[in-house]
C-alpha positions in Angstrom: -12.0 -30.8 9.3 -13.1 -27.8 7.4 -10.4 -26.0 5.4 -10.5 -22.9 3.2 -8.0 -21.5 0.7 -7.3 -17.7 0.4 -5.0 -16.2 -2.2 -3.3 -12.8 -2.5 -4.2 -11.0 -5.6 -2.4 -7.6 -5.1 -0.1 -6.1 -2.6 -0.4 -2.4 -3.6 -2.4 0.0 -5.7 -0.5 -0.6 -8.9 0.3 -4.3 -8.6 0.3 -6.5 -11.7 -2.7 -8.7 -12.5 -1.1 -11.9 -13.9 -0.4 -13.6 -10.5 -4.0 -13.0 -9.4 -5.3 -14.6 -12.6 -3.0 -17.5 -12.1 -4.3 -18.0 -8.6 -7.9 -17.8 -9.6 -7.4 -20.3 -12.5 -5.1 -22.8 -10.8 -5.2 -22.2 -7.0 -8.4 -24.0 -6.1 -9.3 -20.9 -4.1 -12.3 -20.1 -2.0 -11.3 -16.4 -1.6 -8.8 -14.0 -3.1 -7.9 -10.6 -1.6 -6.7 -7.5 -3.4 -4.9 -5.2 -0.9 -4.5 -1.9 -2.8 -4.2 0.9 -0.2 -1.1 2.5 1.1 -1.0 5.3 3.7 -1.4 8.1 1.2 -3.6 6.3 -1.3 -7.0 7.2 0.3 -6.0 10.9 0.5 -5.1 10.9 -3.2 -8.4 9.2 -3.9 -10.1 12.0 -2.0 -8.5 14.5 -4.3 -9.7 12.5 -7.3 -13.2 12.4 -5.8 -13.1 16.2 -5.2 -12.5 16.7 -8.9 -15.0 14.1 -10.0 -17.6 12.7 -7.5 -17.8 9.5 -9.4 -14.1 8.8 -8.9 -11.8 8.2 -5.9 -11.5 4.5 -6.2 -8.4 2.5 -7.3 -7.4 3.7 -10.7 -6.8 0.1 -11.9 -10.3 -1.1 -10.8 -11.5 -1.4 -14.4 -8.4 -3.3 -15.6 -8.6 -5.7 -12.7 -12.3 -6.3 -12.7 -12.3 -7.0 -16.5 -9.8 -9.8 -15.8 -11.2 -11.3 -12.6 -15.0 -11.0 -12.9 -15.3 -13.9 -15.5 -13.0 -16.0 -13.3 -15.1 -15.3 -10.2 -18.2 -16.6 -12.0 -16.5 -19.5 -13.5 -14.5 -20.8 -10.5 -16.8 -19.6 -7.7 -14.0 -17.6 -6.0 -15.1 -14.8 -3.7 -13.2 -11.5 -3.9 -12.4 -9.2 -1.0 -10.8 -5.9 -1.8 -10.2 -2.3 -0.5 -10.0 -1.0 -4.1 -13.0 1.2 -3.1 -10.4 3.6 -1.5 -12.1 7.0 -1.0 -15.3 6.0 -2.9 -16.4 2.4 -2.3 -19.9 3.2 -3.5 -18.8 4.4 -6.9 -16.4 1.4 -7.1 -19.3 -1.0 -6.5 -21.4 0.7 -9.1 -18.6 0.8 -11.7 -18.0 -3.0 -11.0 -21.7 -3.6 -11.8 -21.3 -1.8 -15.1 -18.2 -3.8 -16.0 -20.0 -7.1 -15.1 -22.9 -6.2 -17.3 -20.6 -5.3 -20.2 -18.9 -8.7 -19.8 -22.1 -10.6 -19.5 -21.3 -11.8 -16.0 -24.3 -12.3 -13.8 -25.2 -13.8 -10.4 -23.0 -11.4 -8.5 -23.9 -9.9 -5.1 -21.5 -7.0 -4.6 -21.2 -5.6 -1.1 -20.0 -2.0 -0.4 -18.5 -1.4 3.0 -18.4 2.2 4.2 -18.2 4.0 7.5 -14.4 4.7 7.6 -14.6 8.3 6.3 -14.9 10.8 9.1 -13.6 13.8 7.2 -16.7 15.8 8.0 -16.3 15.1 11.7 -12.7 16.2 12.1 -13.6 19.3 14.1 -14.4 16.9 17.0 -10.8 15.8 17.1 -8.9 19.1 16.5 -7.3 18.9 19.9 -6.0 15.3 19.4 -2.2 14.9 19.2 -0.7 13.9 15.9 1.2 10.7 16.3 4.1 11.7 14.1 5.1 15.1 15.6 3.1 15.6 18.8 1.3 18.8 17.6 -2.4 19.3 17.8 -4.4 18.4 14.7 -5.9 21.9 14.5 -2.5 23.2 13.4 -3.2 21.5 10.0 -6.8 22.6 9.9 -6.5 24.7 6.7 -4.8 22.0 4.7 -6.7 18.9 5.7 -8.1 16.7 2.8 -9.4 13.6 4.4 -9.7 11.4 7.5 -10.2 7.6 7.2 -10.3 5.3 10.1 -8.6 1.9 9.9 -11.7 -0.3 10.4 -11.6 -4.0 11.1 -13.2 -7.0 9.5 -16.7 -6.6 10.9 -18.2 -5.1 7.7 -16.6 -7.7 5.5 -17.9 -10.5 7.8 -21.4 -9.0 7.8 -21.3 -8.7 4.0 -20.4 -12.4 3.6 -23.1 -13.4 6.1 -25.6 -11.7 3.9 -24.5 -13.6 0.8 -21.9 -11.3 -0.9 -19.5 -12.9 -3.2 -17.6 -9.7 -3.9 -16.8 -7.2 -1.1 -15.4 -3.7 -1.8 -14.3 -1.6 1.1 -12.7 1.7 1.8 -10.0 2.0 4.5 -9.8 -1.2 6.5 -6.7 -2.7 8.0 -4.7 -4.9 5.6 -5.1 -8.1 7.6 -8.9 -7.4 7.8 -9.3 -8.5 4.2 -8.3 -12.1 5.3 -9.8 -11.9 8.9 -13.3 -11.2 7.5 -13.7 -14.5 5.6 -12.0 -16.5 8.4 -14.4 -15.1 11.1 -17.3 -15.8 8.7 -16.2 -19.3 7.8 -15.1 -20.5 11.3 -17.1 -18.3 13.7 -14.1 -17.0 15.5 -14.1 -14.0 17.9 -11.5 -12.3 20.0 -13.0 -13.3 23.3 -13.4 -17.0 22.7 -10.7 -17.6 20.1 -7.6 -15.6 21.0 -5.2 -18.1 19.4 -7.3 -18.6 16.2 -7.6 -14.8 15.9 -3.9 -14.4 16.2 -3.5 -16.9 13.4 -6.0 -14.9 11.4 -4.0 -11.7 11.8 -0.8 -13.6 10.9 -2.4 -15.1 7.8 -3.7 -11.7 6.7 -0.3 -10.1 7.3 1.5 -12.7 5.3 -0.9 -12.3 2.4 -1.3 -8.6 2.3 1.8 -7.6 0.4 1.6 -10.3 -2.3 5.2 -11.2 -3.5 8.4 -9.6 -2.4 12.1 -10.5 -2.5 14.7 -8.9 -0.1 17.5 -9.7 -2.5 19.7 -11.9 -0.2 18.7 -15.3 -1.5 18.4 -17.1 -4.8 14.8 -16.8 -5.8 13.8 -18.6 -9.1 12.0 -16.9 -12.0 11.2 -13.6 -10.4 10.0 -12.4 -13.8 6.9 -14.6 -13.3 6.7 -14.2 -9.6 3.7 -16.1 -8.1 1.7 -14.6 -5.2 1.1 -16.6 -2.0 -2.0 -18.5 -0.9 -2.9 -20.1 2.4 -4.8 -23.2 3.3 -6.2 -22.8 6.8 -8.4 -25.0 9.0 -10.7 -24.3 12.0 -7.8 -24.7 14.5 -6.1 -21.7 12.9 -3.0 -23.5 11.8 -2.3 -22.9 8.1 0.1 -23.6 5.3 1.6 -20.9 3.0 2.2 -22.0 -0.5 1.9 -20.9 -4.2 0.7 -22.3 -7.5 2.9 -25.0 -8.9 5.0 -23.7 -11.8 4.8 -20.1 -10.7 8.0 -18.2 -10.0 9.2 -17.2 -6.6 9.9 -19.0 -3.3 7.9 -19.9 -0.2 10.4 -20.8 2.5 10.8 -20.4 6.3 13.0 -17.4 5.7 10.6 -15.6 3.3 7.8 -16.1 5.8 9.8 -14.8 8.7 10.9 -11.8 6.6 7.3 -10.9 5.7 6.1 -11.5 9.3 8.3 -8.8 10.7 7.7 -6.4 7.8 5.8 -3.2 8.8 5.0 -4.1 12.4 6.2 -2.0 15.3 6.2 -4.7 17.9 6.0 -8.5 17.3 4.5 -9.0 20.7 1.8 -6.4 20.3 0.9 -5.8 16.7 -2.1 -3.5 16.8 -4.9 -4.1 14.4 -8.5 -3.0 14.7 -9.6 -6.6 15.2 -6.9 -7.8 17.7 -3.6 -7.0 19.3 -1.6 -9.8 17.8 1.4 -11.5 19.4 3.8 -13.1 16.9 6.6 -13.7 19.4 6.1 -17.5 19.6 5.2 -18.1 16.0 6.8 -21.1 14.4 7.4 -21.7 10.7 8.2 -25.2 9.5 9.0 -26.3 5.9 6.8 -29.3 5.1 7.4 -29.5 1.4 8.6 -27.6 -1.6 7.2 -24.1 -1.4 5.0 -25.2 1.6 5.5 -23.7 5.0 3.4 -24.5 8.1 2.6 -21.5 10.4 1.5 -21.9 14.0 1.3 -20.3 17.5 0.3 -16.7 16.9 -2.1 -15.4 19.6 -3.8 -12.2 20.7 -4.2 -9.9 23.7 -7.7 -8.5 23.2 -8.8 -5.5 21.0 -7.2 -2.0 21.1 -9.5 0.6 22.7 -8.8 3.1 20.0 -8.5 3.0 16.2 -6.0 4.7 14.1 -7.1 7.4 11.6 -5.1 8.3 8.5 -5.4 12.0 8.0 -4.5 13.4 4.6 -3.4 17.0 4.1 -1.9 19.2 1.4 1.7 19.4 2.5 3.9 21.2 -0.1 5.1 21.3 -3.7 8.3 19.7 -4.9 10.2 21.1 -7.9 12.9 18.9 -9.3 15.0 18.3 -12.3 17.6 15.9 -13.6 20.4 16.1 -16.1 23.1 13.6 -17.1 26.8 14.0 -17.8 29.0 11.3 -19.4 32.6 10.6 -20.4 35.8 12.2 -19.2 35.5 14.4 -16.2 31.7 13.8 -15.9 31.7 13.9 -12.1 33.4 17.3 -12.0 31.0 18.7 -14.5 28.0 17.4 -12.5 29.5 19.0 -9.3 29.9 22.3 -11.2 26.3 22.1 -12.3 25.2 21.6 -8.7 27.3 24.6 -7.6 25.7 26.7 -10.4 22.2 25.7 -9.2 22.9 26.7 -5.6 24.2 30.1 -6.7 21.2 30.6 -9.0 18.8 29.8 -6.2 20.4 32.5 -4.1 20.7 35.0 -6.9 17.1 34.7 -8.1 15.6 34.5 -4.6 13.9 31.1 -5.0 12.3 30.3 -1.6 12.7 26.7 -0.5 12.1 25.0 2.8 14.4 22.2 1.9 16.8 21.6 -0.9 19.1 18.7 -1.9 21.2 17.6 -4.8 22.1 13.9 -5.6 24.6 12.4 -7.9 22.6 9.3 -8.9 24.7 6.2 -9.1 27.3 7.8 -6.8 25.7 9.1 -3.6 21.9 9.4 -4.0 21.1 6.4 -1.8 23.8 6.7 1.0 25.0 10.3 0.7 28.7 11.1 0.8 30.3 9.5 3.8 29.1 5.9 3.2 29.1 6.2 -0.6 32.8 7.1 -0.6 33.5 4.0 1.5 31.8 1.5 -0.8 32.4 3.2 -4.1 35.1 2.2 -6.5 36.8 3.9 -9.4 35.7 7.0 -11.4 32.2 7.0 -12.8 31.9 7.1 -16.6 28.5 8.7 -16.3 26.5 10.5 -13.6 23.0 12.0 -13.4 22.5 15.1 -11.3 19.1 15.4 -9.5 18.2 18.6 -7.8 15.0 18.9 -5.7 13.4 21.5 -3.5 10.5 21.6 -1.2 8.3 24.7 -1.1 4.9 25.8 0.0 3.9 27.2 -3.3 3.9 26.0 -6.9 5.6 29.2 -8.2 8.9 28.5 -6.5 8.8 24.8 -7.4 8.5 25.8 -11.0 11.4 28.3 -10.8 13.7 25.6 -9.4 12.7 23.0 -12.0 13.3 25.6 -14.8 16.8 26.3 -13.5 17.8 22.6 -13.9 16.5 22.5 -17.4 18.4 25.7 -18.2 21.7 23.9 -17.5 21.3 22.5 -21.1 22.8 25.7 -22.5 23.9 27.6 -19.4 25.9 24.9 -17.6 28.8 22.6 -18.1 29.3 21.1 -21.6 27.7 17.8 -22.6 24.7 17.8 -20.3 21.8 15.7 -21.7 18.5 14.1 -21.0 17.2 17.0 -18.9 13.8 16.6 -17.3 11.8 18.8 -14.9 8.8 18.1 -12.8 6.6 19.9 -10.3 4.5 17.8 -7.9 1.9 18.7 -5.3 2.6 16.5 -2.3 -0.2 15.0 -0.2 1.1 13.7 3.1 -0.5 11.8 5.9 -0.5 12.0 9.7 -2.2 9.9 12.3 -4.5 10.4 15.3 -6.5 7.9 17.3 -10.3 7.8 18.0 -12.4 5.6 20.2 -13.6 2.3 18.7 -17.2 3.4 18.9 -16.6 6.5 16.8 -17.2 4.5 13.6 -19.6 1.8 12.5 -19.2 -0.3 9.4 -22.2 0.0 7.0 -22.9 -2.5 4.3 -25.0 -2.0 1.2 -25.5 -4.2 -1.8 -25.6 -4.1 -5.6 -26.6 -7.2 -7.6 -25.9 -8.1 -11.2 
């Protein structure tokens, strides 16, 4: 029976590279996926592209490709990645440049586009925003980007036409795994609902690489290994990792990842299928080996989600530390000074908060007082304000820094920052509003 092995090379835009290298060297892989897009990542990429039309792809693309291109060629591992972000075309061209510099040849690089509907947003201005129920046109003046979560069809097409490296923009996270599975086994949602359910499950388990919830003893987290799956044409698969790598593959770790970031285990919506994980079974079949079975699907969704990026606000913030005797009282006095300074100087803020890091910044006052113990010997005050313009954000940050000489004694380590915040909201569009397009570069 035919089997293939797929490894997880990254779980977010800034993930480390060593586990991917380890998998490509020792995992006997057919494919490796690099999942590098979070909700805001494409919108931030669009801003980069606006400043420089040759940019907009993942900022670690050069670093990763320099490590993995020689291993691709040596071990015949195919790479599927959404590192193209807001500019898959430039990402593919840059990858060609890196390959030539490294002397790597024989690569057919596919570029999957079609997800970017920014120029078509006027069509959807009367669509309701998922997060707040308002119409999209209320954000018309601050919109940056609109990228549809596409499915695996572009990836599958690229593989059918001989690609050994596929770079996409915004596709769903599981699509990176679904694409090669559909290509290798010929599955489709109409004839293979159970296999497609397993494909979504496999992609979901691989997409975030390595994580640890902190409630169990996990060995050698400092050299955490990323997961790989071995799957056959029935759809059943085994989750494992490279022998000697850190981390743990167990029934519990698989269960925890399965329910991570899904709204409904019985109806997990992806562009390729509405997956049902409610009857999934995990079985430990060996050390760091878990058998996964019984996911299924309920057809395709009629609409696709669009991640819409917009310029939201500015945040001004600052931090300063107090230590030793009476440090908490000094930090509280500093916070009081800031509130009065904001009022006195007329700094305009939509939202403002102070935190005493290490004392109440995670849980706020009520819970923190219940679980806290003793008097702190050091405390770090953080003040942050949200505002529509940079000017007021700068004024607030400056007030925190001014506590050095105009606040309680002994303040140190003051820092200030002003950040422009890109936020995302969501709308839905018909499936036929987008079509995956595949172009090729060869080295």
